[in-house]
Steps between C-alpha positions, in 0.01 A plus 500: 500500500689789338404839628560875458417758765425869456459683829638836592517432874852358546400325825202322346679419180799339675261318736314352208822396326609320814171334568458376145855374480445312821186343350701370205407757240751669272486874517635622162483868584391723779461877393352817627295639217283395201754594230764281665251215509421527128878514417562194712223303331623595157860413594378153598458243585124556520359424854206281578345767717573860582417645841445871462395795708221723343667831599863559430738776404511749342137613546380231749172469317458201267851416374496149636156418356602642148806290507299194594251557212772543254668184615174319455460641149859395395517180700144362557636192679661708780291503827450823678461540874431868580563638846318825623491701818126562460217367291519699175183400316591645159839332492371165628214498245723594219745218567229238574288581187809489271525121573442328833720205417819503704414820678498596872441810698590517861516771768856533638374410842421153368874455424557479879275196494773286339296191432223709330752684289674178391164335425399804285838483322458129427146556360622780268794291387260210413300735279227541761383816675555636853317812618527638851160455688481874565557588140220260403272653756556848379472405132165338574356805675223654304335833562209429263163415639477213256795312655504156331652356808172543684368207308747270657463308826757533778664172404511605135664828600762302693571272203528802266739674735724197510482453124602857437802454724622233266393181685399194303173320575684244705676769698175692560344167630787458752479866622121490539499138633240376240520242220641593161173408335327751723743769390438401132124546553559839666728606214234418240237685704733807519538514127129451445412782741752740355390421140846391404553241227675180612864498400762228520810565702548626853674825421244604234226470764682721737557755230133486395379563853737794561417659164128472558508631854730792430328601181 
């Protein structure tokens, strides 16, 4: 997989370069700000995935996210794996609702869990989705008294949580130690209870759930 990295922490950036190279990936560029990332993408070759921090110089607000969104507009086939120190709901929702295909959002602490980070990267590279469990939990929090999640059973909540993280039905079945057919029944029940129309395609289902619950 061909990758580009945008991270202003030199230590983390160089660590990612070394890790990814050892895993057999080709790191095309490793830069410290969003403008440099955009320039690298335009100079080519275009990467399969960009790994980008949300907050980078000069203002340390949303430079990374804006760069990621621009890359997605200009190169829809490029996957985006966003790293963030904290769960930033507005940024996460903006990226996810733009198009959940080939998108990931991880807390930086998750990078230390190398297997989980690499698994998320593989999913994004394969045009899937990968969302940090903590990001998902906070996106699903509702302050309204008419919380649609209250209509779900405990098992359906578990299935929804894993779906939103980017797991396929087969992967959910493995994690919850149930059959895939049982997971499929729970998925259908979830969409019925949340009044969501049935859609084909795993990533579109994730997007629909997140849009509905964060609306």
